[in-house]
LOZAPA-672226 format. One line per 4 residues: their letters; for each residue x, y, z negated of N, C-alpha, C, O. Coordinates in pm, whole numbers, padded with zeros to 5 digits. Layout:
BEGIN
A = X,Y,Z,X,Y,Z,X,Y,Z,X,Y,Z; ... .
This chain:
BEGIN
XXXX = -07656,-04455,02636,-07596,-04524,02642,-07520,-04511,02470,-07489,-04409,02408; -07510,-04647,02432,-07432,-04684,02311,-07284,-04629,02329,-07252,-04579,02437; -07196,-04638,02227,-07052,-04595,02239,-06959,-04762,02276,-06842,-04748,02310; -07013,-04907,02269,-07000,-05023,02309,-07044,-04969,02462,-06954,-04972,02546 .
XXXX = -07153,-04929,02498,-07161,-04966,02661,-07054,-04900,02719,-06980,-04966,02792; -07018,-04719,02692,-06919,-04649,02732,-06796,-04717,02719,-06746,-04720,02831; -06735,-04765,02651,-06607,-04784,02617,-06660,-04949,02724,-06570,-05009,02783; -06717,-04969,02727,-06691,-05153,02836,-06679,-05078,02946,-06575,-05102,03006 .
XXXX = -06773,-04964,03014,-06782,-04945,03126,-06629,-04877,03142,-06548,-04930,03219; -06600,-04780,03080,-06418,-04738,03092,-06355,-04790,03092,-06247,-04749,03132; -06376,-04981,03031,-06228,-05072,03031,-06240,-05174,03132,-06152,-05259,03150; -06384,-05166,03223,-06390,-05233,03351,-06333,-05120,03472,-06266,-05162,03567 .
XXXX = -06365,-04989,03459,-06288,-04891,03555,-06154,-04875,03553,-06090,-04857,03657; -06092,-04880,03423,-05948,-04887,03416,-05873,-05009,03443,-05753,-04999,03471; -05932,-05130,03437,-05923,-05254,03473,-05899,-05298,03609,-05813,-05378,03645; -06003,-05221,03700,-06002,-05229,03803,-05867,-05097,03899,-05789,-05144,03983 .
XXXX = -05865,-04991,03874,-05790,-04925,03893,-05640,-04943,03831,-05546,-04884,03884; -05628,-04996,03758,-05450,-05102,03703,-05393,-05146,03748,-05271,-05132,03761; -05516,-05267,03817,-05458,-05326,03926,-05495,-05344,04051,-05492,-05442,04126; -05535,-05224,04064,-05561,-05188,04214,-05417,-05110,04271,-05363,-05129,04379 .
XXXX = -05370,-05006,04149,-05261,-04915,04202,-05121,-04980,04134,-05013,-04923,04150; -05132,-05084,04070,-04975,-05186,04027,-04952,-05317,04143,-04842,-05366,04170; -05117,-05366,04217,-05087,-05420,04325,-05083,-05371,04498,-05089,-05445,04596; -05072,-05237,04494,-05049,-05168,04627,-04883,-05112,04554,-04779,-05122,04620 .
XXXX = -04886,-05074,04460,-04778,-05056,04423,-04663,-05160,04467,-04604,-05119,04567; -04619,-05275,04423,-04555,-05386,04417,-04574,-05474,04527,-04470,-05513,04579; -04689,-05518,04579,-04710,-05630,04683,-04601,-05591,04775,-04508,-05672,04784; -04594,-05464,04858,-04504,-05445,04992,-04364,-05492,04931,-04316,-05587,04993 .
XXXX = -04298,-05451,04836,-04160,-05536,04794,-04197,-05656,04795,-04106,-05711,04731; -04286,-05754,04831,-04229,-05907,04869,-04145,-05942,04936,-04158,-05912,05055; -04009,-06029,04894,-03911,-06056,04972,-03972,-06150,05133,-04040,-06252,05126; -03946,-06110,05217,-03933,-06129,05345,-03940,-06292,05402,-03902,-06394,05345 .
XXXX = -03996,-06278,05522,-03954,-06393,05509,-03883,-06509,05536,-03939,-06616,05559; -03751,-06494,05535,-03644,-06577,05520,-03572,-06567,05323,-03462,-06592,05274; -03668,-06531,05283,-03604,-06504,05120,-03654,-06710,05044,-03763,-06767,05052; -03524,-06763,04982,-03527,-06807,04907,-03656,-06850,04815,-03743,-06768,04783 .
XXXX = -03660,-06980,04777,-03764,-06979,04676,-03734,-06903,04537,-03826,-06848,04477; -03581,-06901,04480,-03524,-06845,04392,-03606,-06699,04353,-03662,-06667,04248; -03588,-06621,04490,-03616,-06459,04517,-03802,-06457,04499,-03864,-06357,04464; -03870,-06599,04535,-03956,-06573,04552,-04007,-06578,04418,-04081,-06484,04389 .
XXXX = -03976,-06699,04294,-03991,-06711,04192,-03974,-06564,04162,-04083,-06506,04156; -03886,-06500,04146,-03824,-06411,04050,-03937,-06308,04088,-03961,-06230,03996; -04021,-06288,04218,-04037,-06164,04205,-04172,-06197,04184,-04242,-06097,04188; -04228,-06292,04166,-04367,-06331,04076,-04376,-06330,03984,-04485,-06307,03931 .
XXXX = -04273,-06354,03921,-04232,-06401,03737,-04240,-06251,03700,-04329,-06220,03620; -04151,-06143,03752,-04146,-05998,03749,-04308,-05942,03794,-04361,-05859,03721; -04354,-05975,03874,-04477,-05922,03940,-04586,-05965,03790,-04614,-05856,03740; -04645,-06064,03717,-04687,-06136,03608,-04659,-06072,03514,-04742,-06060,03424 .
XXXX = -04534,-06011,03506,-04503,-06030,03350,-04465,-05831,03324,-04420,-05765,03230; -04505,-05803,03440,-04455,-05639,03462,-04601,-05622,03440,-04638,-05540,03356; -04677,-05685,03500,-04832,-05655,03522,-04883,-05661,03395,-04970,-05578,03367; -04853,-05733,03321,-04934,-05774,03213,-04854,-05633,03060,-04921,-05588,02967 .
XXXX = -04728,-05605,03084,-04690,-05495,03007,-04729,-05375,03089,-04675,-05292,03016; -04768,-05322,03160,-04853,-05229,03243,-04971,-05191,03173,-05006,-05093,03107; -05041,-05343,03222,-05202,-05346,03186,-05239,-05308,03040,-05322,-05221,03012; -05140,-05415,02907,-05178,-05393,02803,-05130,-05222,02742,-05199,-05174,02652 .
XXXX = -05012,-05142,02796,-04983,-05031,02755,-05110,-04926,02838,-05176,-04849,02768; -05130,-04931,02961,-05226,-04832,02997,-05386,-04851,02951,-05458,-04752,02968; -05460,-04996,02882,-05574,-05040,02815,-05535,-04918,02676,-05617,-04830,02648; -05378,-04931,02588,-05406,-04850,02487,-05428,-04731,02466,-05510,-04673,02396 .
XXXX = -05297,-04679,02577,-05366,-04543,02619,-05479,-04464,02678,-05492,-04342,02667; -05579,-04565,02756,-05692,-04523,02776,-05768,-04508,02681,-05821,-04400,02659; -05793,-04647,02584,-05835,-04636,02432,-05836,-04503,02369,-05927,-04439,02316; -05713,-04478,02390,-05695,-04347,02280,-05777,-04254,02356,-05898,-04254,02331 .
XXXX = -05745,-04198,02420,-05800,-04057,02553,-05942,-04074,02560,-06014,-03977,02585; -06010,-04238,02533,-06136,-04243,02542,-06234,-04195,02439,-06346,-04152,02464; -06161,-04211,02276,-06183,-04185,02182,-06193,-04062,02136,-06282,-04003,02075; -06067,-04026,02182,-06050,-03865,02181,-06170,-03783,02254,-06228,-03686,02203 .
XXXX = -06201,-03849,02403,-06296,-03726,02464,-06395,-03792,02439,-06473,-03750,02525; -06472,-03898,02357,-06601,-03931,02306,-06605,-03877,02158,-06706,-03919,02102; -06545,-03815,02096,-06573,-03740,02006,-06559,-03600,02005,-06614,-03522,01926; -06460,-03565,02125,-06508,-03430,02145,-06621,-03408,02207,-06659,-03298,02167 .
XXXX = -06718,-03462,02305,-06793,-03463,02362,-06941,-03465,02269,-07020,-03371,02273; -06964,-03602,02177,-07053,-03585,02097,-07026,-03573,01959,-07119,-03560,01879; -06927,-03575,01929,-06891,-03495,01770,-06940,-03587,01663,-06991,-03561,01554; -06902,-03751,01745,-06928,-03830,01653,-06788,-03967,01612,-06688,-03994,01679 .
XXXX = -06813,-04000,01542,-06646,-04105,01522,-06726,-04269,01585,-06846,-04295,01588; -06613,-04355,01627,-06604,-04416,01666,-06666,-04554,01575,-06627,-04539,01459; -06720,-04638,01584,-06806,-04706,01443,-06675,-04779,01412,-06605,-04829,01500; -06644,-04783,01273,-06562,-04826,01184,-06589,-04981,01166,-06499,-05039,01104 .
XXXX = -06695,-05062,01206,-06753,-05163,01171,-06773,-05223,01290,-06790,-05156,01391; -06773,-05342,01291,-06859,-05467,01385,-06916,-05551,01349,-06861,-05651,01302; -07079,-05534,01364,-07175,-05655,01295,-07178,-05735,01330,-07090,-05747,01416; -07258,-05851,01312,-07244,-05968,01375,-07301,-05955,01521,-07263,-06036,01606 .
XXXX = -07416,-05827,01564,-07389,-05855,01696,-07311,-05795,01788,-07336,-05807,01908; -07220,-05733,01747,-07116,-05705,01768,-06979,-05844,01856,-06941,-05875,01969; -06954,-05883,01718,-06903,-06025,01698,-06938,-06144,01818,-06870,-06223,01882; -07041,-06119,01812,-07147,-06230,01923,-07096,-06218,02049,-07050,-06297,02131 .
XXXX = -07120,-06072,02044,-07150,-06025,02221,-06975,-05989,02253,-06940,-05960,02367; -06871,-05997,02134,-06730,-06017,02146,-06715,-06172,02208,-06652,-06213,02305; -06790,-06232,02121,-06742,-06384,02138,-06809,-06467,02287,-06762,-06554,02360; -06928,-06398,02287,-06947,-06448,02463,-06867,-06375,02564,-06804,-06445,02643 .
XXXX = -06858,-06239,02575,-06732,-06212,02646,-06655,-06274,02676,-06620,-06298,02791; -06605,-06317,02565,-06459,-06423,02550,-06478,-06499,02644,-06421,-06489,02752; -06578,-06602,02607,-06583,-06721,02669,-06612,-06731,02775,-06568,-06827,02839; -06698,-06632,02840,-06687,-06601,02996,-06604,-06598,03083,-06594,-06659,03189 .
XXXX = -06508,-06484,03005,-06391,-06460,03011,-06293,-06581,03043,-06247,-06596,03157; -06266,-06662,02945,-06170,-06767,02937,-06250,-06870,03020,-06186,-06972,03047; -06361,-06864,03062,-06386,-06975,03146,-06361,-06916,03255,-06311,-07003,03327; -06365,-06829,03305,-06315,-06796,03460,-06182,-06862,03455,-06155,-06971,03505 .
XXXX = -06078,-06760,03365,-05909,-06792,03387,-05884,-06958,03384,-05807,-07017,03460; -05947,-07008,03302,-05951,-07154,03329,-05953,-07215,03463,-05880,-07291,03528; -06111,-07128,03486,-06111,-07193,03662,-06002,-07180,03774,-05944,-07266,03840; -05993,-07029,03774,-05864,-06996,03836,-05739,-07105,03779,-05669,-07182,03845 .
XXXX = -05740,-07087,03678,-05590,-07180,03657,-05603,-07258,03766,-05559,-07218,03874; -05671,-07396,03752,-05718,-07514,03773,-05691,-07511,03890,-05622,-07597,03945; -05763,-07362,03976,-05742,-07357,04118,-05607,-07348,04153,-05573,-07428,04240; -05521,-07275,04109,-05367,-07216,04133,-05327,-07336,04154,-05284,-07382,04260 .
XXXX = -05349,-07424,03988,-05241,-07598,04068,-05254,-07672,04147,-05157,-07726,04198; -05435,-07712,04198,-05500,-07737,04294,-05406,-07681,04410,-05332,-07747,04482; -05424,-07562,04413,-05324,-07482,04574,-05201,-07592,04593,-05167,-07662,04688; -05146,-07572,04447,-04956,-07685,04429,-05018,-07843,04501,-04955,-07915,04578 .
XXXX = -05142,-07863,04454,-05124,-08009,04460,-05196,-08050,04639,-05195,-08167,04678; -05250,-07945,04723,-05314,-07919,04816,-05157,-07871,04930,-05157,-07854,05052; -05082,-07864,04868,-04899,-07839,04953,-04931,-07707,04959,-04828,-07685,05023; -04985,-07588,04949,-04989,-07473,04970,-04851,-07412,04930,-04770,-07476,04863 .
XXXX = -04829,-07296,04972,-04718,-07212,04922,-04714,-07172,04788,-04823,-07149,04734; -04614,-07159,04725,-04592,-07068,04602,-04689,-06931,04538,-04743,-06903,04430; -04673,-06863,04683,-04775,-06748,04698,-04871,-06784,04689,-04913,-06691,04620; -04954,-06846,04700,-05102,-06888,04725,-05095,-06910,04610,-05143,-06824,04537 .
XXXX = -05051,-06995,04566,-05060,-07032,04391,-05049,-06885,04262,-05123,-06859,04167; -04949,-06828,04303,-04925,-06719,04244,-05052,-06585,04256,-05109,-06520,04168; -05060,-06583,04385,-05222,-06482,04423,-05348,-06528,04352,-05435,-06448,04317; -05356,-06677,04329,-05478,-06728,04253,-05478,-06710,04124,-05583,-06704,04060 .
XXXX = -05369,-06701,04077,-05312,-06725,03929,-05387,-06556,03911,-05495,-06524,03863; -05317,-06504,03950,-05302,-06358,03964,-05411,-06299,03962,-05432,-06232,03861; -05509,-06303,04061,-05643,-06287,04091,-05738,-06335,03997,-05793,-06264,03914; -05755,-06451,04011,-05792,-06498,03835,-05797,-06444,03717,-05897,-06438,03645 .
XXXX = -05648,-06389,03683,-05649,-06305,03522,-05720,-06175,03596,-05804,-06134,03516; -05720,-06108,03695,-05806,-06017,03689,-05960,-05965,03694,-06013,-05856,03673; -06010,-06108,03735,-06159,-06145,03742,-06189,-06180,03624,-06303,-06150,03589; -06116,-06240,03540,-06149,-06283,03396,-06153,-06170,03304,-06226,-06173,03205 .
XXXX = -06063,-06051,03340,-06057,-05959,03239,-06206,-05865,03343,-06297,-05854,03260; -06232,-05831,03417,-06368,-05811,03487,-06480,-05875,03423,-06574,-05796,03420; -06504,-05969,03377,-06590,-06100,03374,-06586,-06023,03187,-06679,-05965,03132; -06486,-06044,03147,-06476,-05990,03034,-06614,-05865,02991,-06711,-05879,02916 .
XXXX = -06569,-05746,03076,-06626,-05650,03012,-06726,-05618,03112,-06783,-05510,03098; -06759,-05698,03218,-06921,-05685,03263,-06995,-05807,03136,-07080,-05765,03057; -06966,-05904,03133,-07041,-05982,03005,-07066,-05875,02876,-07178,-05856,02829; -06968,-05822,02837,-06997,-05748,02687,-07070,-05606,02732,-07134,-05551,02643 .
XXXX = -07068,-05541,02864,-07193,-05453,02924,-07329,-05485,02920,-07422,-05422,02871; -07327,-05608,02987,-07448,-05694,03010,-07491,-05687,02867,-07554,-05586,02835; -07467,-05781,02771,-07540,-05830,02651,-07518,-05713,02576,-07556,-05749,02465; -07485,-05608,02567,-07512,-05511,02485,-07596,-05401,02547,-07628,-05292,02498 .
XXXX = -07637,-05470,02708,-07776,-05360,02741,-07915,-05425,02750,-08010,-05348,02765; -07945,-05584,02742,-08014,-05656,02748,-08024,-05741,02615,-08132,-05787,02577; -07897,-05762,02542,-07905,-05818,02397,-07819,-05965,02397,-07710,-05981,02454; -07858,-06021,02355,-07773,-06155,02282,-07912,-06298,02384,-07899,-06419,02367 .
């Protein structure tokens, strides 16, 4: 397996673990039945903001740890440049990830049009963000394995 494939797998696994751990930690704190819309909006706003910050910080730490372990195991340094193939694969993965997120965003807004609760809209938005992250990692892995 190449460096890029291993990095994609690590990114995929870490995305799933970070999202699952954060959701298991935060979702039980959802304001109960009698909560007003201000409390609900505060909860979901902080949920998304903190998830974003935690995810970014965790990905940075995991990337550093991955590079250290990769260097210790193989004795190789990470590639210092990205050739045209790497750039094309990154663009394809970004395109796929973006398309999934936009579709999820439209579904979230559609849930409001169909008079669903704010909880449904935020859940659709959060899940679409997660699925778009996973889609990007899977696309990157697929294109490194199969070619462009």
